[in-house]
Structures are given as C-alpha cells and as structure tokens.
Residue frames as a rotation matrix with the C-alpha (Angstrom) as fourth column:
MET 1
0.787 0.265 0.557 95.09
0.444 -0.870 -0.213 40.76
0.428 0.415 -0.803 149.36
GLU 2
-0.303 -0.947 -0.109 98.11
0.838 -0.210 -0.503 42.95
0.454 -0.244 0.857 149.81
LEU 3
-0.068 0.145 -0.987 98.23
0.783 -0.605 -0.143 46.02
-0.618 -0.782 -0.072 152.05
SER 4
-0.882 -0.324 -0.343 98.93
0.063 -0.801 0.595 48.28
-0.468 0.503 0.727 149.08
GLN 5
-0.686 0.703 0.186 95.63
0.350 0.096 0.932 47.29
0.637 0.705 -0.312 147.50
LEU 6
0.071 0.765 -0.640 93.72
0.984 0.051 0.170 48.14
0.163 -0.642 -0.750 150.65
LEU 7
-0.165 -0.232 -0.959 95.28
0.561 -0.821 0.102 51.61
-0.811 -0.521 0.265 150.87
TYR 8
-0.832 -0.130 0.539 94.38
0.546 -0.367 0.753 52.62
0.100 0.921 0.377 147.32
ILE 9
-0.176 0.782 -0.598 92.06
0.333 -0.524 -0.784 55.62
-0.927 -0.337 -0.168 147.11
ASP 10
0.011 0.297 0.955 90.23
0.994 0.101 -0.043 56.25
-0.110 0.949 -0.295 143.90
PRO 11
-0.907 -0.420 0.024 90.86
0.419 -0.898 0.136 59.75
-0.035 0.134 0.990 142.45
ALA 12
-0.351 0.870 0.347 87.09
0.076 -0.343 0.936 60.26
0.933 0.355 0.054 141.82
ALA 13
0.456 0.540 -0.708 86.36
0.719 0.246 0.650 59.43
0.525 -0.805 -0.276 145.44
THR 14
-0.414 -0.695 -0.587 89.06
0.873 -0.485 -0.041 61.87
-0.256 -0.530 0.808 146.59
SER 15
-0.869 0.123 0.479 87.52
0.171 -0.833 0.526 64.57
0.464 0.539 0.703 144.45
VAL 16
0.154 0.985 -0.076 84.04
0.269 0.032 0.963 63.92
0.951 -0.169 -0.260 145.98
LEU 17
0.276 -0.132 -0.952 85.52
0.949 0.192 0.249 63.89
0.150 -0.972 0.179 149.43
LEU 18
-0.743 -0.607 -0.282 87.37
0.637 -0.771 -0.018 67.23
-0.207 -0.193 0.959 149.01
THR 19
-0.614 0.609 0.502 84.24
0.009 -0.631 0.776 68.84
0.789 0.481 0.382 147.39
SER 20
0.347 0.818 -0.459 82.14
0.497 0.255 0.829 67.67
0.795 -0.516 -0.318 150.33
LEU 21
-0.037 -0.468 -0.883 84.57
0.992 -0.128 0.026 68.94
-0.125 -0.875 0.469 152.90
THR 22
-0.921 -0.302 0.245 84.75
0.357 -0.906 0.226 72.30
0.153 0.296 0.943 151.12
ALA 23
-0.195 0.939 0.284 80.90
0.083 -0.272 0.959 72.55
0.977 0.211 -0.025 151.08
ILE 24
0.420 0.358 -0.834 80.76
0.797 0.294 0.528 71.72
0.434 -0.886 -0.161 154.78
VAL 25
-0.482 -0.645 -0.594 83.37
0.838 -0.538 -0.096 74.37
-0.257 -0.544 0.799 155.70
VAL 26
-0.884 0.190 0.427 81.55
0.042 -0.878 0.477 77.06
0.465 0.440 0.768 153.61
ALA 27
0.117 0.984 -0.132 78.14
0.257 0.098 0.961 76.09
0.959 -0.146 -0.242 155.13
VAL 28
0.284 -0.058 -0.957 79.52
0.951 0.148 0.273 76.27
0.125 -0.987 0.097 158.69
GLY 29
-0.777 -0.598 -0.196 81.15
0.606 -0.795 0.022 79.60
-0.169 -0.101 0.980 157.99
ALA 30
-0.616 0.612 0.496 78.00
-0.011 -0.636 0.772 81.10
0.787 0.470 0.399 156.51
SER 31
0.360 0.756 -0.547 75.96
0.545 0.306 0.781 79.78
0.757 -0.579 -0.302 159.46
ALA 32
-0.108 -0.505 -0.857 78.42
0.985 -0.170 -0.024 81.26
-0.134 -0.846 0.516 161.88
ILE 33
-0.942 -0.234 0.242 78.25
0.283 -0.940 0.191 84.72
0.182 0.248 0.951 160.25
VAL 34
-0.206 0.957 0.205 74.44
0.038 -0.201 0.979 84.65
0.978 0.209 0.005 160.30
ILE 35
0.442 0.297 -0.846 74.38
0.785 0.328 0.525 83.60
0.433 -0.897 -0.089 164.00
TRP 36
-0.498 -0.708 -0.500 76.96
0.854 -0.501 -0.141 86.26
-0.151 -0.497 0.854 164.89
ARG 37
-0.849 0.201 0.488 75.02
0.050 -0.890 0.453 89.02
0.525 0.409 0.746 163.21
LYS 38
0.189 0.971 -0.147 71.78
0.175 0.114 0.978 87.96
0.966 -0.211 -0.149 164.94
PHE 39
0.249 -0.201 -0.947 73.55
0.958 0.191 0.212 87.81
0.139 -0.961 0.240 168.30
LYS 40
-0.761 -0.643 -0.085 75.16
0.648 -0.759 -0.063 91.20
-0.024 -0.103 0.994 167.76
LYS 41
-0.516 0.656 0.551 71.80
-0.029 -0.656 0.754 92.75
0.856 0.373 0.357 166.75
LYS 42
0.455 0.704 -0.545 70.16
0.506 0.299 0.809 91.39
0.733 -0.644 -0.220 169.95
VAL 43
-0.100 -0.578 -0.810 72.96
0.985 -0.172 0.001 92.73
-0.140 -0.798 0.586 172.15
ASP 44
-0.929 -0.245 0.277 72.82
0.296 -0.942 0.159 96.13
0.222 0.230 0.947 170.46
LYS 45
-0.103 0.947 0.305 69.02
-0.016 -0.309 0.951 96.24
0.995 0.093 0.047 170.92
THR 46
0.456 0.202 -0.866 69.40
0.793 0.348 0.499 95.22
0.403 -0.915 -0.002 174.62
LEU 47
-0.306 -0.695 -0.651 71.97
0.874 -0.476 0.098 97.95
-0.378 -0.539 0.753 175.20
ASN 48
0.708 0.667 -0.232 69.90
0.478 -0.695 -0.537 100.53
-0.520 0.269 -0.811 173.17
LYS 49
-0.314 -0.865 -0.390 72.82
-0.026 -0.403 0.915 101.01
-0.949 0.298 0.104 170.82
ASP 50
0.806 0.582 -0.111 71.98
-0.057 -0.111 -0.992 102.24
-0.590 0.806 -0.056 167.30
PRO 51
0.033 -0.855 0.518 74.50
0.685 0.397 0.611 100.85
-0.728 0.335 0.598 164.76
ASN 52
0.112 0.051 0.992 73.51
0.916 -0.392 -0.083 103.64
0.385 0.919 -0.090 162.28
ALA 53
0.705 0.250 -0.664 73.99
0.586 -0.733 0.345 106.49
-0.401 -0.632 -0.664 164.77
ASN 54
0.112 -0.764 -0.636 77.29
0.016 -0.639 0.769 107.79
-0.994 -0.096 -0.059 163.37
LYS 55
-0.402 -0.211 0.891 76.54
0.822 0.345 0.453 107.17
-0.403 0.915 0.034 159.68
GLU 56
-0.595 0.115 -0.795 76.10
-0.250 -0.967 0.048 110.11
-0.763 0.227 0.604 157.39
VAL 57
-0.135 0.646 0.751 73.03
0.803 0.515 -0.299 109.97
-0.580 0.563 -0.588 155.14
GLU 58
-0.966 -0.242 -0.086 72.83
0.136 -0.765 0.629 112.12
-0.218 0.596 0.773 152.06
ASP 59
-0.183 0.940 -0.288 69.57
-0.390 -0.338 -0.856 113.82
-0.902 -0.044 0.429 151.10
GLU 60
0.112 0.322 0.940 67.63
0.706 0.640 -0.304 112.43
-0.699 0.698 -0.156 148.14
LEU 61
-0.727 -0.475 -0.496 68.66
-0.038 -0.694 0.719 113.97
-0.686 0.542 0.486 144.90
ILE 62
0.251 0.858 0.448 65.81
0.681 0.172 -0.711 115.11
-0.687 0.484 -0.542 142.65
ILE 63
-0.813 -0.562 -0.154 66.71
0.225 -0.547 0.806 116.55
-0.537 0.621 0.571 139.29
THR 64
0.355 0.925 0.132 64.11
0.623 -0.129 -0.772 118.66
-0.697 0.356 -0.622 137.52
ASP 65
-0.555 -0.396 0.731 64.20
0.822 -0.395 0.410 120.58
0.127 0.829 0.545 134.27
ALA 66
-0.410 0.354 -0.840 63.33
0.454 -0.720 -0.525 124.17
-0.791 -0.597 0.135 135.28
GLU 67
-0.828 -0.002 -0.560 62.70
-0.409 -0.681 0.607 125.32
-0.383 0.732 0.564 131.66
VAL 68
-0.680 0.620 -0.392 60.01
-0.085 0.464 0.882 122.73
0.728 0.633 -0.263 130.86
SER 69
-0.349 0.669 0.656 56.64
-0.937 -0.251 -0.243 122.86
0.002 -0.699 0.715 132.57
PRO 70
-0.638 0.148 0.756 54.85
-0.146 0.940 -0.307 119.59
-0.756 -0.306 -0.578 133.60
ALA 71
0.532 0.846 -0.040 52.16
-0.175 0.063 -0.983 120.18
-0.829 0.529 0.181 130.91
GLU 72
0.411 -0.439 -0.799 54.86
-0.912 -0.200 -0.359 120.46
-0.002 0.876 -0.483 128.22
THR 73
-0.664 -0.686 0.297 56.47
-0.705 0.707 0.057 117.30
-0.249 -0.172 -0.953 129.48
ALA 74
-0.150 0.733 0.664 53.12
-0.010 0.670 -0.742 115.39
-0.989 -0.118 -0.093 129.26
GLU 75
0.729 0.430 -0.533 52.67
-0.475 -0.243 -0.846 116.65
-0.493 0.870 0.027 125.69
LYS 76
-0.065 -0.870 -0.488 56.14
-0.996 0.084 -0.017 115.47
0.056 0.485 -0.873 124.74
THR 77
-0.697 -0.147 0.702 55.45
-0.378 0.907 -0.185 112.07
-0.610 -0.394 -0.688 126.24
GLU 78
0.306 0.908 0.287 52.21
-0.038 0.313 -0.949 111.69
-0.951 0.280 0.130 124.34
GLU 79
0.635 -0.143 -0.759 53.99
-0.759 -0.296 -0.580 112.68
-0.141 0.944 -0.297 121.09
THR 80
-0.501 -0.866 -0.005 56.73
-0.861 0.497 0.106 110.14
-0.090 0.057 -0.994 121.74
VAL 81
-0.493 0.350 0.797 54.18
-0.105 0.885 -0.454 107.34
-0.864 -0.308 -0.399 122.34
GLU 82
0.659 0.729 -0.185 52.20
-0.213 -0.055 -0.975 108.28
-0.722 0.682 0.119 119.22
THR 83
0.268 -0.638 -0.722 55.40
-0.963 -0.164 -0.213 108.30
0.018 0.752 -0.659 117.18
LYS 84
-0.728 -0.552 0.406 56.40
-0.589 0.807 0.042 104.83
-0.351 -0.209 -0.913 118.49
GLU 85
-0.040 0.825 0.563 52.93
0.011 0.564 -0.826 103.50
-0.999 -0.026 -0.032 117.78
ASN 86
0.713 0.284 -0.641 53.12
-0.561 -0.316 -0.765 104.82
-0.420 0.905 -0.066 114.22
GLU 87
-0.206 -0.903 -0.376 56.51
-0.977 0.208 0.034 103.22
0.047 0.375 -0.926 113.71
ASN 88
-0.658 0.032 0.753 55.19
-0.283 0.916 -0.286 99.86
-0.698 -0.401 -0.593 115.07
ASP 89
0.385 0.912 0.142 52.18
-0.120 0.202 -0.972 100.07
-0.915 0.357 0.187 112.69
LYS 90
0.479 -0.279 -0.832 54.45
-0.866 -0.305 -0.396 100.60
-0.143 0.910 -0.388 109.67
LYS 91
-0.661 -0.744 0.100 56.40
-0.733 0.668 0.129 97.39
-0.163 0.012 -0.987 110.44
C-alpha cells in the first residue's frame, strides 16, 4: 500500500466530521451561556442586587368602548353567535 492511499479521506466522512464538530461547538457554547446566567443570578441574589431595578415598566393598557354598556355588548355577542349558528345550519 502506498502512503497516498493511507492519507485519503472520504468526502462523506469529512462532512460527518465537520457536522459533528459544529454540533459540539454549539452545544458547548449553549451550555456555557446557561451556566453563566445561573452563576450571575446566584451572585446577584447573594449581593441583593435586583437586575430589574432600573427597568421602566409600562402600565397595562385596557381599551374600553365608553359608548356601549356591558349589557349591550352581551346582547351583540349573543346575536353574533345565533347568526353564525344559523349560517352553519344552512350549510
């Protein structure tokens, strides 16, 4: 056997090798991020530091229709349901 035959690397094997190496790098990176966040959270908790202290939180936005009373809304909902039921019966 010649040396050139021993040094031949199949293209399919190279593809599998590169895919495996890429998967290992991604897995190690993701694990490092998770470990870092857990470590940071423990340190913040130990130092009584709140990570959300300087964040601005907006109030919940509730949109209501001032012209329609709740009773009228319920009536409209019932009418809509009845209309849809009638349409389904016709089909």
